[in-house]
C-alpha positions as CSV (number, residue, x, y, z in Angstrom):
1,M,10.5,107.1,-20.2
2,D,11.8,109.6,-22.7
3,I,15.5,110.4,-22.9
4,D,15.2,114.0,-21.6
5,R,13.2,112.9,-18.6
6,F,15.7,110.1,-17.9
7,Q,18.6,112.6,-18.0
8,D,16.7,114.9,-15.7
9,V,16.0,112.2,-13.1
10,I,19.6,111.1,-13.1
11,A,20.8,114.7,-12.7
12,R,18.4,115.3,-9.8
13,T,19.3,111.9,-8.2
14,Y,23.0,111.8,-8.6
15,G,24.1,115.1,-10.2
16,E,25.6,116.8,-7.2
17,R,27.6,113.7,-6.1
18,D,28.7,112.9,-9.6
19,A,29.8,116.5,-10.3
20,A,31.9,116.4,-7.1
21,R,33.7,113.3,-8.4
22,G,34.3,115.1,-11.7
23,Q,34.1,114.3,-15.3
24,A,37.2,112.0,-15.4
25,A,35.8,109.8,-12.6
26,T,32.4,109.7,-14.3
27,V,34.1,108.5,-17.5
28,A,35.9,105.9,-15.5
29,W,32.6,104.7,-13.9
30,L,31.0,104.6,-17.3
31,C,33.8,102.5,-18.7
32,E,33.6,100.1,-15.7
33,E,29.8,99.7,-16.3
34,L,30.4,99.2,-20.0
35,G,32.8,96.3,-19.1
36,E,30.1,94.8,-16.8
37,L,27.6,95.1,-19.7
38,A,30.1,93.3,-22.0
39,Q,30.4,90.5,-19.5
40,A,26.6,90.3,-19.1
41,V,26.1,90.1,-22.8
42,R,28.6,87.2,-23.0
43,K,27.6,85.2,-20.0
44,G,24.6,86.9,-18.3
45,T,20.9,86.5,-18.2
46,V,18.5,88.9,-19.8
47,D,17.8,90.5,-16.4
48,E,21.5,91.0,-15.8
49,Q,21.9,92.5,-19.3
50,R,19.0,94.8,-18.7
51,H,20.5,95.8,-15.3
52,E,23.9,96.6,-16.8
53,L,22.5,98.4,-19.8
54,S,20.5,100.7,-17.4
55,D,23.7,101.4,-15.4
56,V,25.6,102.4,-18.7
57,L,22.7,104.7,-19.6
58,A,22.7,106.3,-16.1
59,W,26.4,107.0,-16.2
60,L,26.1,108.4,-19.8
61,A,23.3,110.6,-18.7
62,S,25.4,111.8,-15.7
63,L,28.3,112.6,-18.0
64,A,26.1,114.5,-20.4
65,H,24.7,116.5,-17.5
66,Q,28.2,117.4,-16.3
67,L,29.1,118.5,-19.8
68,D,25.9,120.5,-20.0
69,L,24.8,118.5,-23.1
70,S,21.5,116.9,-24.0
71,L,21.4,113.2,-24.7
72,D,18.2,114.0,-26.8
73,D,20.2,116.4,-28.9
74,A,23.0,113.9,-29.3
75,A,20.6,111.1,-30.3
76,A,19.0,113.5,-32.9
77,R,22.2,113.0,-35.0
78,Y,20.8,109.5,-35.8
79,A,17.2,110.6,-36.3
80,N,17.3,110.0,-40.1
81,G,19.4,106.9,-40.0
82,C,23.1,106.9,-40.6
83,P,24.5,110.4,-40.0
84,R,27.2,109.8,-42.7
85,C,25.1,108.5,-45.7
86,G,21.6,109.5,-44.4
87,T,20.0,106.1,-45.2
88,V,18.3,103.3,-43.3
89,P,19.8,100.8,-43.3
90,C,23.2,102.3,-43.6
91,G,24.6,102.2,-47.1
92,C,28.2,103.1,-46.2
93,P,30.9,100.9,-47.6
């Protein structure tokens, strides 16, 4: 699934409910899911890691939708490698 389609599915599925909670609550949920991902990386199975990673992506997509921003546009910043030095791999000190 491409990133624009994913963001659209999340917006259609959860957009109204997440917007009613507001951006601050969405950021809080995103942070909670990031913590769960960190725990899964340390102690979880591959399936648990994949599950938590998908939750982080979903909350990030919801936040981007609420901010009226495109995750695809945001990801484009890294399209040519490091946005600071412009190389792959990064050559920054």
